[in-house]
C-alpha positions as CSV (number, residue, x, y, z in Angstrom):
1,M,89.7,126.0,121.0
2,N,88.4,122.6,122.1
3,N,89.6,121.7,125.5
4,M,87.7,118.4,125.7
5,T,90.5,116.3,124.5
6,T,92.5,114.0,126.7
7,A,95.6,113.9,124.5
8,P,98.5,116.2,125.5
9,V,98.7,119.4,123.5
10,F,102.1,120.7,122.6
11,S,101.8,124.4,122.0
12,Q,104.3,127.2,121.7
13,N,103.7,130.9,122.0
14,G,104.4,132.8,118.8
15,R,104.7,136.4,118.0
16,K,102.0,138.8,119.4
17,G,100.9,136.2,121.9
18,I,99.6,133.7,119.3
19,S,99.7,130.2,120.6
20,Y,100.4,127.6,117.9
21,D,99.5,123.9,118.4
22,W,102.3,122.4,116.4
23,Q,101.1,118.8,116.8
24,S,97.8,119.5,115.1
25,L,99.4,121.6,112.4
26,Y,101.7,118.7,111.6
27,A,98.9,116.2,111.7
28,E,96.8,118.3,109.3
29,A,99.8,118.6,106.8
30,Q,100.3,114.8,106.9
31,A,96.6,114.2,106.3
32,E,96.7,116.5,103.2
33,L,99.8,114.6,101.9
34,I,98.1,111.3,102.4
35,D,94.9,112.5,100.7
36,S,96.9,113.7,97.7
37,E,98.8,110.4,97.4
38,L,95.5,108.5,97.7
39,A,94.0,110.6,94.9
40,K,97.0,109.7,92.6
41,L,96.5,106.0,93.5
42,A,92.7,105.8,93.2
43,P,92.5,105.4,89.4
44,A,95.0,102.5,89.5
45,L,93.1,100.8,92.3
46,A,89.8,101.2,90.4
47,E,91.0,98.9,87.6
């Protein structure tokens, strides 16, 4: 895990001691959503 960041990390301990960084998981999901929307719009913007 990269501890060089200055942004606060919101983590929560899950089952079996696994720590989940919910903020980064949410950001990754949003990035995938934006990428899929951009892929749909790209052909229309290319005209």
